[in-house]
C-alpha positions as CSV (number, residue, x, y, z in Angstrom):
1,M,135.6,178.9,51.8
2,S,138.3,181.3,53.0
3,K,141.9,180.9,52.0
4,Q,142.7,180.1,55.7
5,D,140.1,177.3,55.7
6,I,141.5,175.8,52.5
7,A,145.1,176.0,53.8
8,G,144.1,174.4,57.1
9,L,142.5,171.4,55.4
10,E,145.3,171.0,52.9
11,I,147.8,170.8,55.8
12,K,145.7,168.0,57.4
13,L,145.5,166.2,54.0
14,G,149.1,166.7,53.3
15,Y,148.2,167.9,49.9
16,S,148.0,171.3,48.1
17,F,145.4,171.7,45.4
18,K,146.2,173.4,42.1
19,N,142.5,173.9,41.5
20,K,141.0,175.1,44.8
21,G,137.6,175.0,43.2
22,L,137.7,171.2,43.2
23,L,138.2,171.2,47.0
24,S,135.3,173.6,47.4
25,E,133.1,171.4,45.3
26,A,134.1,168.3,47.3
27,L,133.0,170.0,50.5
28,T,129.7,171.3,49.2
29,H,126.7,169.3,50.3
30,K,123.7,169.3,48.0
31,S,121.6,171.1,50.7
32,F,123.9,174.1,50.4
33,H,123.7,174.0,46.6
34,H,119.9,174.0,46.6
35,E,119.8,177.0,49.0
36,N,122.6,178.9,47.3
37,P,122.8,177.9,43.6
38,G,124.5,181.2,42.8
39,K,127.3,180.6,45.3
40,A,127.6,176.9,44.6
41,P,126.6,175.8,41.1
42,L,128.1,172.3,41.8
43,Y,128.0,170.0,44.8
44,N,130.0,166.9,45.7
45,E,128.0,163.8,44.6
46,R,129.8,163.4,41.3
47,L,133.2,163.7,43.0
48,E,132.0,161.3,45.7
49,F,131.1,158.7,43.0
50,L,134.5,159.1,41.4
51,G,136.3,159.0,44.7
52,D,134.6,155.8,45.7
53,S,136.1,154.1,42.7
54,V,139.6,155.6,43.2
55,L,139.5,154.6,46.9
56,G,138.6,151.0,45.9
57,L,141.4,150.8,43.4
58,V,144.0,152.1,45.8
59,V,143.0,149.7,48.5
60,V,142.9,146.7,46.2
61,E,146.3,147.7,44.6
62,F,147.8,148.0,48.1
63,L,146.5,144.5,49.1
64,F,147.5,143.0,45.7
65,R,151.1,144.2,46.2
66,S,151.3,143.0,49.7
67,D,153.6,140.1,50.4
68,K,150.7,138.2,52.1
69,N,149.3,137.1,48.7
70,Y,145.7,137.7,49.7
71,S,143.1,135.7,47.7
72,E,140.6,137.5,45.5
73,S,137.9,136.7,48.1
74,T,139.9,138.1,51.0
75,M,140.8,141.2,49.1
76,S,137.1,141.8,48.3
77,K,136.2,141.4,52.0
78,I,139.0,143.8,53.2
79,K,138.0,146.4,50.5
80,S,134.3,146.2,51.5
81,Y,135.2,146.7,55.1
82,L,137.6,149.7,54.5
83,V,135.3,151.6,52.2
84,K,132.2,151.4,54.4
85,E,130.7,154.5,56.0
86,S,131.9,153.9,59.6
87,V,135.6,153.6,58.6
88,L,135.5,156.6,56.2
89,S,133.6,158.8,58.7
90,D,136.2,158.0,61.3
91,V,139.0,159.1,58.9
92,A,137.0,162.3,58.2
93,E,136.6,163.0,61.9
94,G,140.4,162.5,62.3
95,I,141.1,165.5,60.0
96,L,138.1,167.5,61.3
97,L,136.5,167.4,57.9
98,G,133.1,168.3,59.2
99,T,134.2,171.8,60.2
100,Y,135.0,172.6,56.6
101,L,131.7,171.4,55.0
102,R,129.3,173.8,53.3
103,L,125.8,172.7,54.5
104,G,122.3,174.1,54.0
105,R,120.5,175.5,57.0
106,G,118.5,172.4,57.6
107,E,121.5,170.1,57.7
108,E,123.4,172.6,59.8
109,E,120.6,172.7,62.4
110,T,120.3,168.9,62.6
111,G,123.9,168.2,63.2
112,G,125.0,167.5,59.6
113,R,128.7,168.2,60.5
114,E,128.7,165.1,62.7
115,K,126.5,162.8,60.5
116,K,128.5,159.8,59.5
117,S,126.9,159.5,56.1
118,I,127.7,163.1,55.2
119,L,131.3,162.8,56.5
120,A,132.0,159.6,54.6
121,D,130.6,161.0,51.4
122,A,132.6,164.1,51.7
123,M,135.8,162.1,52.4
124,E,135.2,160.2,49.1
125,A,134.5,163.4,47.3
126,V,137.9,164.8,48.5
127,F,139.7,161.8,47.2
128,G,137.9,162.3,43.8
129,A,138.9,165.9,43.8
130,I,142.5,165.1,44.4
131,Y,142.4,162.6,41.5
132,C,140.9,165.2,39.2
133,D,143.5,167.8,40.4
134,R,146.7,165.9,40.0
135,G,145.9,162.3,39.0
136,Y,146.0,158.8,40.5
137,E,149.4,158.8,42.2
138,S,148.6,161.9,44.2
139,A,145.2,160.5,45.2
140,R,146.9,157.2,46.2
141,D,149.5,159.0,48.3
142,V,146.8,160.9,50.3
143,I,144.5,157.8,50.7
144,L,147.3,155.6,52.0
145,R,148.6,158.4,54.3
146,L,145.1,158.5,55.9
147,L,144.1,154.8,55.7
148,T,147.3,152.7,56.1
149,D,146.8,152.4,59.8
150,K,143.2,151.3,59.2
151,I,144.3,148.8,56.6
152,E,146.9,147.3,58.9
153,A,144.6,147.1,61.8
154,A,141.8,145.5,59.8
155,T,144.1,142.8,58.3
156,S,145.9,142.0,61.6
157,S,142.7,141.7,63.6
158,E,140.4,140.1,61.0
159,Q,137.9,142.9,61.4
160,F,137.0,142.6,57.7
161,F,135.5,139.1,58.1
162,D,131.7,138.8,58.3
163,F,131.7,135.4,60.1
164,K,127.9,135.3,60.5
165,T,127.3,135.8,56.7
166,D,130.1,133.4,55.8
167,L,128.6,130.7,58.1
168,Q,125.1,131.3,56.7
169,E,126.3,130.8,53.2
170,E,128.4,127.7,54.1
171,S,125.5,126.2,56.0
172,Q,123.1,126.7,53.1
173,V,125.4,125.2,50.6
174,R,126.4,122.2,52.7
175,F,123.2,121.5,54.7
176,G,120.4,123.5,53.0
177,V,119.5,125.3,56.2
178,L,120.3,128.4,58.1
179,P,122.3,128.3,61.4
180,Q,120.4,129.0,64.6
181,Y,121.8,131.0,67.5
182,K,120.7,130.2,71.1
183,M,121.5,132.2,74.2
184,V,123.3,130.1,76.8
185,K,123.6,132.7,79.5
186,Q,124.1,136.3,80.3
187,E,125.8,137.5,83.4
188,G,127.2,140.6,85.0
189,E,125.9,144.1,85.8
190,E,123.8,146.0,83.2
191,H,126.7,148.0,81.9
192,K,129.1,145.1,82.0
193,K,127.0,142.2,80.7
194,M,128.6,139.2,79.1
195,F,126.6,137.0,76.7
196,T,127.3,133.4,75.8
197,I,125.7,132.0,72.7
198,D,125.8,128.7,70.9
199,V,125.2,128.2,67.2
200,F,123.5,125.1,65.9
201,I,123.1,123.6,62.4
202,K,120.4,121.0,61.9
203,G,120.3,120.5,65.7
204,D,124.1,119.9,66.1
205,K,126.2,122.5,68.0
206,F,129.0,123.8,65.9
207,G,130.3,126.7,68.0
208,R,130.1,128.8,71.1
209,G,131.0,132.5,71.5
210,A,131.1,135.1,74.3
211,G,131.0,138.9,74.1
212,R,129.8,142.1,75.6
213,S,126.8,142.2,73.2
214,K,124.7,139.5,71.5
215,K,126.1,140.4,68.1
216,E,129.7,140.0,69.4
217,A,128.9,136.7,71.0
218,E,127.1,135.4,67.8
219,T,130.1,136.5,65.7
220,A,132.5,134.6,67.9
221,A,130.3,131.5,67.8
222,A,130.1,131.8,64.0
223,K,133.9,132.0,63.7
224,E,134.3,128.9,65.8
225,A,131.7,127.1,63.7
226,L,133.4,128.0,60.5
227,A,136.7,126.6,61.8
228,K,135.0,123.3,62.8
229,L,133.4,123.0,59.4
230,K,136.8,123.4,57.7
231,V,138.3,120.7,60.0
232,D,135.4,118.4,59.2
233,L,135.8,119.0,55.5
234,L,139.6,118.3,55.6
235,S,139.0,115.0,57.5
236,I,136.5,113.9,54.8
237,K,139.1,114.6,52.2
């Protein structure tokens, strides 16, 4: 990497590396290493592994210190949502991380700079590199600078909840069966379709949801069903 490349990325990160070699390693995909072992004796998978753990700790610490007093279960769900590939690749795209990657010829030719898995892994590797360079506080500052908006959006919109999985688990525990989703209707033009879906447990309807995709409608139905189950449980108590 040229000094200009390094400086440009450091500006986007809001962080200046003492050891520029760590940043270079974080941006080196294994495909580049395999094709150029002399130029790149190391690649980013070890830093990625470390960065994943650092990122998880930063997110959990942030949530733990929040005045909302999240439960352990909720913190776990939020963390799982925020460290997933789609979120991290979006953060990476926001700082144009793909333009700085060192890729092998094959990955270059198949669009590796835009692949979400490669971008997400590289983003974690950069976090790991910052941790190695100056420690936890520096890594935390950069992570929160890049992810605070994502954290706030996720917690305010409940994006982190997997309502379908939660309903499946609740249904199995309480009734010993899986919920069943049935299409009620679909309407609208092909590019503007709206789906309405009901969810049943042991033949009884527990929720209805609508959305622009079947998945979105099922998620809304599951959310309504979970709310009904909680009300039923409270009435029994």
